[in-house]
N, C-alpha and C positions, 0 to 999 in steps of 0.2 A: 618592461613588466609583461609577463604571459598571461596574467589574469585579465579577463574581458571587462569591459567598463560595467556590463550588466551584474557583474559578480559571479558569473559562470566562468569555467574554464574550457579551454579548447582540449580536445582529447590528448594532443601531443603535449600540451602544457601540463595537464594533469599527471601524465606519466613521467614527466621530467621532474616532478616535485620530489625532492630527496627528503626522506624521512616521514613521508606521509603514508597513512594507511589507506586502503582502498575498499569500498564495499560496492557490490553491484546488485542491483534489483530489477525486476522485469515486471510489467503489467501484461498478462496474458489475457486475450479477449476474443470474442467471436460475435457474430451476428446470430440472431435467433428469431424464429417466427412464433415461438410459444407465447402463451397469454396467461396471465395470473388470473385464477378463478375463471378461465375461459373467456375472459372480456378485457383484460387490461394488458395491452402489449408490453412485453418485457424488453423487447428491441435488441439489447445486447447483453452478453455475459462477461463480466469482468471478475477475475479471480483475485481476492486478497486472502490474508490469513490473520487469525488471532494468535499473536505471539505469546511466548512463555511469560512476558512480563505484563500481559493483559492489554497491550496496545495493538492496534491494527497496522498492518504493513503489507508490503509486497514480497513474494518469494525472492530469495537471494540471501547474500551474506558477505563475509569478508573474502577478498582475493589478494593473492600476492603476485604482482605483476612480474616480479624477478624470477618466479617459478613457473608461471603459467599465464597465457593470455587472458585478458578480461573476461572474454567470451568463454573460454575453457573453464575458468574459475566459477563463473555463473552457472554453467551447465553442471558442474560438480555439486554446487550448492542445490540446484533443482533436483538432482538425483537424490540427495539426502532428504529434502523436504517434501518433494512430490512423488518420489519413487520412479521417475522417468528421466532418462538421460536426453533431455530435450536440446537439440542443437540450437544455439544462439550465434547470430551472425553479427558482423561489424554493422551491417545495413540497419539492424534493429536498435543500434545505439541512438539515444535521443539527445542526452546532455550530461554533463558532469559539473559538479560544484562542490564547495567546501559544505560540510555538514552544518546544519544550523546549531548555534551555541546552545539552543535551548534543548537539544537532544540529550537525554540522560546518558547515552553511551558514546558521545562524540566529542571532538574538540576541533580546533581549527586545523589540526593535522590529519583529519579524516576527511577523504574525498568521496563523494558518492556518485556512482554512474547509474543512469536510469535508461532502461530499455523498454521498448513496446513491441509485442509481437502478436499479429493477428493469426488465428488458427480456425479450424473448422469446429463446429459445435460438438461433434462426437469426439474429437481430441480433447476438448475441454472437459466433457463428462467423463471420459475415460481417466484423465488426470485426477478428477475429484475422487473417483472410485479407488485408484491406485494410491493417492495420498493417504486415504483413511485405512488402507489394508496392508500395504507393504512398505511405505516410506519409514525410513529408520528414525526420522525426527518427529513423527507423528505422536502426539501426546507428551512430547518433551519440549523441544525447542519450538514446535508448532502445535497448538492446541486444536486447530481445525481450519479448513479452508472455508472462506465465505465469499458470497456473491455480492456485488454492489447493486442495490436496488435502484435502477435508473428511471423510476416511475414515480409519480406523485398521486397519491390516493386522496379521496375525499377525506378531509380532516387533516391533510398534511403529511400522512404517513408515507414511508418510502425513503427517497433520497434524503430529505431533510433531516430526519432522525439519524440516519447513518452518518451523515457529515458531522452530526453533533458529537460523535463518539471520539475517544482519545486515539491519536495516530502518533507513530513513531517519527521522529525527525520531521522531514519535508514530504512525508508520504501523502498527507492530505492535499498539499499544494501541487504535488505531482499528478494526483488523481484528477483534481480540478482542471489543471492545464491540459491533461490528455483529453478530458471530455470536450473541452472546447476546441483543441487543435484537431481532433479527429472527427468533430461534429457528431459526437454521440449524444449529446443533450443540447437543446437549444439554449442560447445564452440567456434569454429571458427566464426560461424555466430553471435554469441553474442558479440564476441571481436570486429568484424567488426562494429556492430551496435553502440557499445559503443564509438569507435573511431570516428564514423561520428556524433554522438550526441554531442561530444566535440566541433566539428566544427560548428554545429548548435547552440550551446549554445554561442559561441564567436560571430556568426552572430546576435543572438538575443540581445546580449549585445550592439552591434553596433545600432541596431534599437532603443533600449531603450535610449541610449545616444541622438540619433537624436530626439526622442520624448520629451526627457527632455529639450533639447535646444529649441524645438518649444514652449513648455509650458512656458519656462523662458521668451522667447521673448514676448509671449502674456501677461504674468504676469506683465511685466515692462510697458506694454501699459496702464495698469489700476491703 
């Protein structure tokens, strides 16, 4: 079997999978010395996006390895979503695995490839400007670029609420893994943020149930 014990796939094994679809996504990030409100260090800028389906994810999309390399396909997707033909290298490749069954757009026949690319801060800022002004997918497949808040404010604001949002497929786990692997957030801080995000998620569920009850009452009146 070419599938690894961890559930992940080797790059060669993934490309050897006949009948499989492939999707490539990348985490673009940089270091920064800027501060929120002039006192809270932001530390790093990580770009994600709000997708057309209301879920958070990383830039990228479907690639056909029979017609293009994974990296060329990802660069093509970035041009459509960010308006920049950003070169992606094989060295930027982190891992690949079968898409989780919980993903609304995947099956066991979809293999996801994840990349991480560190850039300069001005490059990241230029990408944000270009994505909102010239990218063909802006306002359609991509509703807007967002930054991951890698700080924790008094009262718990910042990373914890962000992690409590809805993510596509394995995007949240890829984000958490990258934060740990690249030492962008201390493990203790990330653990605390995740624990708090679970509480926020439970509170959001209560709000949704209340909103559902309200709409149900309105619906029965008509």
